[in-house]
C-alpha positions in Angstrom: -14.7 -20.3 -1.3 -13.4 -18.5 -4.4 -16.4 -16.2 -4.4 -16.0 -15.2 -0.8 -12.3 -14.7 -1.3 -13.0 -12.5 -4.4 -15.5 -10.5 -2.3 -13.1 -10.0 0.5 -10.4 -8.9 -2.0 -12.7 -6.3 -3.5 -13.7 -5.1 -0.1 -10.1 -4.7 1.1 -8.9 -3.0 -2.1 -11.9 -0.6 -2.0 -11.1 0.3 1.6 -7.4 0.7 0.5 -8.4 3.1 -2.3 -10.5 5.1 0.1 -7.7 5.3 2.6 -5.3 6.4 -0.1 -7.6 9.1 -1.7 -9.6 10.5 1.3 -7.8 9.4 4.5 -9.4 12.1 6.7 -12.9 11.2 5.6 -12.3 7.5 6.4 -10.8 8.4 9.7 -13.8 10.6 10.5 -16.3 7.9 9.5 -14.5 5.0 11.3 -13.0 6.7 14.3 -15.0 10.0 14.6 -11.9 12.1 14.2 -10.2 13.8 11.4 -6.7 12.5 10.6 -4.0 15.2 10.5 -0.2 15.5 10.1 1.8 12.3 9.9 -1.4 10.2 10.4 -2.4 11.0 6.8 0.9 9.6 5.4 0.7 6.5 7.6 -3.0 6.0 6.6 -2.0 6.2 2.9 0.7 3.5 3.3 -2.0 1.4 5.0 -4.3 2.0 2.0 -1.5 0.8 -0.3 -1.1 -2.3 1.9 -4.8 -3.1 1.6 -4.8 -2.6 -2.1 -1.8 -5.1 -2.3 -3.7 -7.5 0.0 -6.7 -7.3 -2.2 -4.6 -8.1 -5.3 -2.9 -10.9 -3.5 -6.2 -12.5 -2.5 -7.8 -12.0 -6.0 -7.7 -15.1 -8.1 -4.4 -15.1 -9.8 -0.7 -14.9 -8.7 -0.3 -13.6 -5.1 3.0 -12.0 -6.0 1.2 -9.4 -8.1 -0.1 -7.9 -4.8 3.4 -7.8 -3.3 4.8 -6.3 -6.5 2.1 -3.5 -6.6 2.4 -2.9 -2.9 6.2 -2.7 -2.9 6.4 -0.4 -5.9 3.6 1.9 -4.7 5.1 2.2 -1.2 8.6 2.9 -2.6 7.2 5.7 -4.9 4.9 7.1 -2.2 7.6 7.2 0.5 10.1 8.8 -1.9 7.4 11.4 -2.7 6.8 12.1 0.9 10.5 12.5 1.5 11.2 14.7 -1.5 8.1 16.8 -1.8 7.0 17.1 1.8 10.4 16.9 3.4 9.3 14.2 5.9 12.3 12.0 6.5 13.1 10.0 9.6 16.3 8.0 9.8 14.7 4.9 8.2 12.8 6.6 5.3 15.5 6.2 2.6 16.6 2.7 3.7 12.9 1.7 3.5 12.6 3.1 0.0 15.7 1.3 -1.1 14.5 -1.9 0.6 11.2 -1.8 -1.2 12.9 -1.2 -4.6 15.2 -4.1 -4.0 12.3 -6.4 -3.0 10.3 -5.4 -6.0 13.3 -6.1 -8.3 13.8 -9.5 -6.6 10.1 -10.3 -7.0 10.2 -9.3 -10.6 13.3 -11.4 -11.2 11.8 -14.4 -9.5 8.5 -14.0 -11.4 10.3 -14.2 -14.7 12.1 -17.4 -13.7 8.8 -19.2 -13.0 
């Protein structure tokens, strides 16, 4: 079981890195269409989630996956808001929520 879980973790993380680095290529290969506009940002967040899932499923503490995902999404969403000027009503509350969750996860991890 551990071998299959490790294989699945590597596959998901690899897909996540592909979505993060070349979202349009993955969209073209999977769906037959290029991704444009806001779909690229959403695809990159999905890539970060798959990387976090891969880390959570890798043998070791699952909280590492959530820590990496939460921190990466907070940074990426803040980047999208500041650099690209994309900001819906929930962007900054989502950034703050992820920062708080990462801080709580980090605090809880030290207590274990």
